[in-house]
N, C-alpha and C positions, 0 to 999 in steps of 0.2 A: 382589149388592152388589159384589162383588169384580169382577164383569165391567163394571159401571158405572164403578167406579173405573180400570179398565183402559182403557175407552174415553175417560174424561175425560183420563188421563194422555196417551193418543194424540193427542187432539185436541190438548192443550197443546204436545206435541212438534212436531206438524206446523205449528201456529202460529208456534212460535220458529223452526223451520226456515225457515217461510216469511218471516218477518220479517227474519233473518240473510241470506237470500238477496237480499232486496230491498235491504239495507243494502249489500251486496257490489256489486249492480248499480250503485247511486247512484254509490258511489266509483270504480268502474270507469269510468263514464258522465262523471264529473267530470273523471277523469285524461284521458281521450279527449278532452275539451273544451280542457282545458289544452294538450295537445300540438297540437291542431288550431290553435289559437289562436296558439300560437307559430310555427307554421310558416306562418300566413297573414301574420304580421308581416313575417317575413322573405322572404316572397314580394311582397308589397306595397311595402316600404320597403329593401330591400337590393339593390343591383345587383352582382351577382358577375363577376368577370373570367376569361378562359380561362387565365390564366397561374397562378390561385390564389393570388395574392400579396395577403394580408390589406391591404397598405397601397394597394392597388389598389380595394379594395372602395368603393362610393358608397353612403352613406346618405341617404334622402331625409327630412331633417330638418324641411323645410317641411310636408310631408304629415304626419309625426309629431305636428308641434305644432299642426296642424290639429285632429288628433284629440285632443290633450291637450297643453297648454300647458306641462305640469310635465316633460314629456320633457326632458332635458339631455345625454344622451348614449347611445352604445350600446356594450355589452361584449361582446366576442368573443375566446374563447379556443380557437384551431383544434384540431380534433380532438376538440372536447367538445360537450356540449348547451349549453354557455353561449355563446349568441348573442341577447343581449336588449336591449331599450331600458333605459335607466337613468332614473328619475324622482326629482324630488325635491319631497315634499308639504310641507304646514304643518307636519307634525310626524311622528314615526317611526310613528304608527297609520295615517297617511293611505292608505298602500299596503301595508300588511300583509296586509289581507285584501279589498283592492280591485283591480280589473284596471286595466289602461290606458284602458278605457271608462268608467270611474268606476262599474261595477257590482261588486257583491259577487263576490268570486272566493277561495276558499279558498288558490289559490296566490298570491294577491298580485302585487306585481310587484317587481322588483329597484330598489332605492333607496338614496340616500346618506342618511347620519345627518343630522338635524335641526341638528346645530351646525355642519356643513361647508356652504360657499359652493358654488355650483352650477358653477362654472368649472374645478374640480380643480385650483386652484391652493394650495389650503391645503397646509401642510406634511403632514398626514396625513388621508386622505379615507378614510372608512369606508363601505364598500358592503355592504347585507344583501339576503339571499336565501333563500327558504325551501328546506329540503332534502326535495323532494318523492320520494316513492317509486317514482315512476314515471320518475324519470331528469330531470326537469325542473328549471328554475331553478338553485338552487346545488347539486343533488345531487351533483354531480362533484367538487366541494371535498373531500368526504370521501377520495377517493382520493389526494390530494396527501401524507398522510402515509405512503405507499408508494412506494419507493424508484422502481420502473420509471414510475409515471405520474409523479411529480416531475419526472424527468430529462427527461420526453417532452413535458412541457406548461410549458416555462420562460417563455413569453412571453403578455403579457396586452396587448390592444389595446382603447381606449377611443376612439371616434369621437366627434369633438365638432362642433357646429352650424357652426362657423367653417371647416369642410371641412378640420380638420387631425387627426391622429391621434396620441395619446398612446400611447407604447410603453413599457410596464413590464417590468422582469426580475424574476421571482420568486427571492426569496432566503430564503423559510422558509416552512414550514407547521407547526401546532401545533394541539393541542386545549386550550382555555383557558376559565376561567370568565367568565360573562356579565359579572360584576363587575370583570374586570382593568383595571388601569390602561393596558392597550394600546388600549383604547377612547378615545381622545381626541387630540385638536389642539393647537397651541400646544407642541410638543414640543420638547425638545432632541433633534437628529438622532442624534449619536453614542449617547447614552444610550438611546434609544427602539430603535435598530436593535441594540444590544448586548441589551438586554432581550428583544427578540423572537427573537434568535438563541439566547439561553439556555433559551426554552420550546419552541423548535421541534424538532420530531422528526426532521426532515429539514431541511437547511439549505445554503446555497452563500455561497460569498464575496461579498462586497457592497462598493462603493466608500465610502471614507470622506468623498467629496465631498457635500455636502448637496445634496439632490434631493427633490422632492415624492415622498411615500409614499402607497400604498394599503394597505386591510386589507380583505379580502373574508372575510365572515363568514356563517355558517349554522349551524342546530341540529345539534347531537350526536343527540339524541334529542328526541322531542317532548314529553317530561316531564323533560328534564335540563336543569340549569343551565349545561352546557358547550357549547361552540361549536368547531366546525371553523373555522379561519381560515388563510388564506394571505396571506402579506406579500409586497409588491411595490414596487420602486424605480423611478421614471420614468427613463429611459434617454434619451429623446428624443421630441421633437414633430415630427411631418413635417407639412407643409402637401402636400395632396393636389393633382392635377392639376384639381379642380373649383374650388379656391381661387383 
Protein backbone atom coordinates (compact mmCIF):
# COMPACT_ATOMS: atom_id res chain seq x y z
CA UNK A 1 0.00 0.00 0.00
CA UNK A 2 2.80 2.38 0.95
CA UNK A 3 4.57 1.56 -2.33
CA UNK A 4 1.41 2.40 -4.27
CA UNK A 5 1.04 5.73 -2.47
CA UNK A 6 4.70 6.52 -3.17
CA UNK A 7 4.21 5.84 -6.88
CA UNK A 8 1.06 7.95 -7.01
CA UNK A 9 2.85 10.84 -5.30
CA UNK A 10 5.77 10.47 -7.71
CA UNK A 11 3.42 10.62 -10.68
CA UNK A 12 1.72 13.72 -9.23
CA UNK A 13 5.09 15.41 -8.68
CA UNK A 14 6.19 14.63 -12.22
CA UNK A 15 2.93 16.00 -13.61
CA UNK A 16 3.21 19.19 -11.55
CA UNK A 17 6.82 19.65 -12.67
CA UNK A 18 5.91 19.05 -16.31
CA UNK A 19 3.01 21.51 -16.13
CA UNK A 20 5.18 24.17 -14.45
CA UNK A 21 7.92 23.68 -17.01
CA UNK A 22 5.38 24.03 -19.81
CA UNK A 23 4.00 27.25 -18.34
CA UNK A 24 7.51 28.68 -18.02
CA UNK A 25 8.15 27.73 -21.63
CA UNK A 26 4.99 29.55 -22.71
CA UNK A 27 6.02 32.66 -20.76
CA UNK A 28 9.51 32.57 -22.29
CA UNK A 29 8.07 32.04 -25.77
CA UNK A 30 5.66 34.95 -25.26
CA UNK A 31 8.49 37.27 -24.19
CA UNK A 32 10.54 36.20 -27.20
CA UNK A 33 7.59 36.98 -29.49
CA UNK A 34 7.10 40.41 -27.92
CA UNK A 35 10.80 41.24 -28.26
CA UNK A 36 10.87 40.07 -31.87
CA UNK A 37 7.75 42.05 -32.78
CA UNK A 38 9.23 45.24 -31.31
CA UNK A 39 12.47 44.80 -33.25
CA UNK A 40 10.54 44.15 -36.47
CA UNK A 41 8.54 47.36 -36.03
CA UNK A 42 11.72 49.40 -35.57
CA UNK A 43 13.39 47.73 -38.55
CA UNK A 44 10.39 48.25 -40.84
CA UNK A 45 9.28 51.74 -39.85
CA UNK A 46 12.27 53.62 -38.38
CA UNK A 47 15.08 55.03 -40.49
CA UNK A 48 18.15 55.64 -38.36
CA UNK A 49 20.91 58.13 -39.21
CA UNK A 50 24.67 57.77 -38.93
CA UNK A 51 24.96 60.74 -36.57
CA UNK A 52 22.69 59.09 -33.96
CA UNK A 53 20.80 62.36 -33.58
CA UNK A 54 17.25 61.52 -32.45
CA UNK A 55 15.91 64.56 -34.32
CA UNK A 56 17.11 63.07 -37.61
CA UNK A 57 15.31 59.75 -37.23
CA UNK A 58 12.51 59.24 -39.76
CA UNK A 59 9.34 57.32 -38.90
CA UNK A 60 7.28 55.81 -41.71
CA UNK A 61 3.86 56.85 -40.45
CA UNK A 62 2.22 56.07 -43.76
CA UNK A 63 3.26 52.45 -43.42
CA UNK A 64 2.32 52.33 -39.74
CA UNK A 65 -1.14 53.74 -40.40
CA UNK A 66 -1.68 51.22 -43.18
CA UNK A 67 -1.05 48.55 -40.55
CA UNK A 68 -3.21 50.28 -37.96
CA UNK A 69 -4.96 53.65 -38.35
CA UNK A 70 -4.89 54.14 -34.56
CA UNK A 71 -1.15 54.92 -34.60
CA UNK A 72 -0.74 58.58 -33.57
CA UNK A 73 2.95 58.88 -32.78
CA UNK A 74 6.21 57.16 -31.92
CA UNK A 75 7.84 57.35 -28.47
CA UNK A 76 11.61 57.18 -28.07
CA UNK A 77 13.89 57.53 -25.06
CA UNK A 78 17.53 57.06 -26.11
CA UNK A 79 19.55 54.28 -24.46
CA UNK A 80 16.44 52.53 -23.16
CA UNK A 81 14.11 49.86 -24.53
CA UNK A 82 11.41 52.49 -25.02
CA UNK A 83 11.20 52.81 -28.79
CA UNK A 84 7.59 52.13 -29.73
CA UNK A 85 4.57 53.36 -31.67
CA UNK A 86 1.87 55.14 -29.67
CA UNK A 87 -1.77 54.35 -30.33
CA UNK A 88 -5.14 55.70 -29.31
CA UNK A 89 -7.97 53.22 -29.09
CA UNK A 90 -11.68 53.65 -28.53
CA UNK A 91 -11.04 53.38 -24.78
CA UNK A 92 -8.31 52.42 -22.33
CA UNK A 93 -8.98 48.70 -22.78
CA UNK A 94 -8.52 48.68 -26.56
CA UNK A 95 -4.75 48.17 -26.55
CA UNK A 96 -4.31 47.00 -22.98
CA UNK A 97 -3.94 43.38 -24.16
CA UNK A 98 -4.02 43.84 -27.92
CA UNK A 99 -1.12 44.34 -30.33
CA UNK A 100 -0.74 46.77 -33.20
CA UNK A 101 -1.95 43.96 -35.47
CA UNK A 102 -5.18 43.88 -33.38
CA UNK A 103 -4.42 40.35 -32.21
CA UNK A 104 -4.37 39.28 -28.56
CA UNK A 105 -1.06 40.24 -26.98
CA UNK A 106 -0.33 40.20 -23.24
CA UNK A 107 2.11 43.10 -23.64
CA UNK A 108 -0.50 45.29 -25.31
CA UNK A 109 0.78 48.50 -26.89
CA UNK A 110 1.79 51.93 -25.67
CA UNK A 111 -1.33 54.11 -25.78
CA UNK A 112 -2.69 57.44 -24.60
CA UNK A 113 -5.60 57.86 -22.22
CA UNK A 114 -9.08 57.90 -23.70
CA UNK A 115 -9.57 61.41 -22.31
CA UNK A 116 -6.75 62.81 -24.46
CA UNK A 117 -6.76 64.16 -27.98
CA UNK A 118 -4.43 62.38 -30.38
CA UNK A 119 -2.38 65.46 -31.38
CA UNK A 120 -0.50 65.74 -28.04
CA UNK A 121 -1.68 69.33 -27.66
CA UNK A 122 -3.63 68.75 -24.45
CA UNK A 123 -2.24 70.48 -21.37
CA UNK A 124 -1.46 66.99 -20.02
CA UNK A 125 -1.29 63.81 -22.08
CA UNK A 126 -1.24 60.50 -20.19
CA UNK A 127 0.64 57.64 -21.84
CA UNK A 128 0.39 54.03 -20.62
CA UNK A 129 2.50 50.94 -21.20
CA UNK A 130 2.95 47.60 -19.45
CA UNK A 131 5.90 46.93 -17.14
CA UNK A 132 7.04 43.72 -18.85
CA UNK A 133 9.53 41.49 -17.02
CA UNK A 134 11.61 40.99 -20.15
CA UNK A 135 12.40 44.71 -20.21
CA UNK A 136 9.98 45.68 -22.99
CA UNK A 137 7.27 48.35 -23.20
CA UNK A 138 7.52 50.67 -20.15
CA UNK A 139 9.69 48.45 -17.94
CA UNK A 140 12.49 51.05 -17.93
CA UNK A 141 10.29 53.63 -16.18
CA UNK A 142 10.94 51.82 -12.90
CA UNK A 143 14.56 52.96 -13.01
CA UNK A 144 13.71 56.65 -13.13
CA UNK A 145 13.38 56.70 -9.35
CA UNK A 146 17.14 56.05 -9.21
CA UNK A 147 19.45 59.06 -9.49
CA UNK A 148 21.88 57.81 -12.13
CA UNK A 149 19.22 56.58 -14.54
CA UNK A 150 17.12 59.71 -14.06
CA UNK A 151 20.05 62.03 -14.74
CA UNK A 152 21.14 60.10 -17.84
CA UNK A 153 17.70 59.90 -19.50
CA UNK A 154 16.32 63.42 -19.29
CA UNK A 155 14.93 63.77 -22.81
CA UNK A 156 11.83 62.12 -24.28
CA UNK A 157 11.02 62.29 -28.00
CA UNK A 158 7.58 61.87 -29.54
CA UNK A 159 7.54 61.74 -33.34
CA UNK A 160 4.33 62.92 -34.98
CA UNK A 161 2.66 62.09 -38.32
CA UNK A 162 3.18 65.68 -39.54
CA UNK A 163 6.94 64.96 -39.61
CA UNK A 164 7.71 66.97 -36.51
CA UNK A 165 9.15 65.88 -33.17
CA UNK A 166 7.99 66.91 -29.71
CA UNK A 167 10.98 67.13 -27.37
CA UNK A 168 10.14 66.80 -23.67
CA UNK A 169 12.32 67.42 -20.63
CA UNK A 170 11.78 65.09 -17.68
CA UNK A 171 11.17 67.02 -14.46
CA UNK A 172 10.14 64.32 -11.99
CA UNK A 173 9.69 60.61 -11.29
CA UNK A 174 7.46 59.06 -8.65
CA UNK A 175 5.45 56.10 -7.43
CA UNK A 176 1.80 57.11 -7.12
CA UNK A 177 -1.59 55.50 -6.65
CA UNK A 178 -3.65 54.65 -9.71
CA UNK A 179 -6.43 56.89 -8.34
CA UNK A 180 -4.13 59.94 -8.09
CA UNK A 181 -5.45 63.32 -9.26
CA UNK A 182 -2.33 63.58 -11.41
CA UNK A 183 -4.12 61.41 -13.99
CA UNK A 184 -6.08 64.28 -15.50
CA UNK A 185 -6.15 66.99 -18.14
CA UNK A 186 -7.74 70.43 -17.93
CA UNK A 187 -5.11 71.26 -15.34
CA UNK A 188 -3.82 74.42 -13.73
CA UNK A 189 -0.21 74.26 -14.93
CA UNK A 190 1.51 75.72 -11.87
CA UNK A 191 -0.56 73.72 -9.39
CA UNK A 192 -0.14 70.48 -11.32
CA UNK A 193 3.64 70.83 -11.64
CA UNK A 194 3.98 71.68 -7.94
CA UNK A 195 1.95 68.61 -6.98
CA UNK A 196 4.01 66.41 -9.31
CA UNK A 197 7.22 67.71 -7.75
CA UNK A 198 5.87 67.12 -4.24
CA UNK A 199 5.35 63.39 -4.87
CA UNK A 200 8.49 62.89 -6.96
CA UNK A 201 11.33 60.85 -5.48
CA UNK A 202 13.70 62.59 -7.88
CA UNK A 203 13.02 65.96 -9.49
CA UNK A 204 14.51 68.72 -11.61
CA UNK A 205 13.99 72.44 -12.05
CA UNK A 206 11.08 73.16 -14.34
CA UNK A 207 10.02 76.36 -16.08
CA UNK A 208 7.02 78.28 -14.78
CA UNK A 209 6.05 79.07 -18.39
CA UNK A 210 3.05 76.97 -19.39
CA UNK A 211 3.70 74.20 -21.91
CA UNK A 212 2.02 70.86 -22.67
CA UNK A 213 2.94 68.10 -20.22
CA UNK A 214 3.13 64.32 -20.48
CA UNK A 215 2.74 61.65 -17.82
CA UNK A 216 4.28 58.25 -18.61
CA UNK A 217 2.73 55.52 -16.47
CA UNK A 218 3.30 51.81 -15.83
CA UNK A 219 2.46 49.24 -13.15
CA UNK A 220 4.55 48.99 -9.98
CA UNK A 221 3.76 45.27 -9.69
CA UNK A 222 1.09 43.17 -11.35
CA UNK A 223 -1.14 43.07 -8.25
CA UNK A 224 -0.58 46.61 -6.93
CA UNK A 225 -2.54 49.85 -7.23
CA UNK A 226 0.74 51.76 -7.33
CA UNK A 227 2.27 53.06 -10.55
CA UNK A 228 5.71 54.21 -11.64
CA UNK A 229 5.30 57.58 -13.36
CA UNK A 230 7.60 59.98 -15.16
CA UNK A 231 6.65 63.63 -15.67
CA UNK A 232 7.76 65.57 -18.74
CA UNK A 233 7.34 69.11 -20.10
CA UNK A 234 7.36 70.04 -23.80
CA UNK A 235 10.50 72.05 -24.53
CA UNK A 236 10.11 72.40 -28.28
CA UNK A 237 8.50 71.02 -31.42
CA UNK A 238 11.03 70.49 -34.19
CA UNK A 239 10.11 70.19 -37.87
CA UNK A 240 12.22 67.49 -39.49
CA UNK A 241 13.82 67.54 -42.94
CA UNK A 242 11.00 65.30 -44.18
CA UNK A 243 8.39 67.91 -43.44
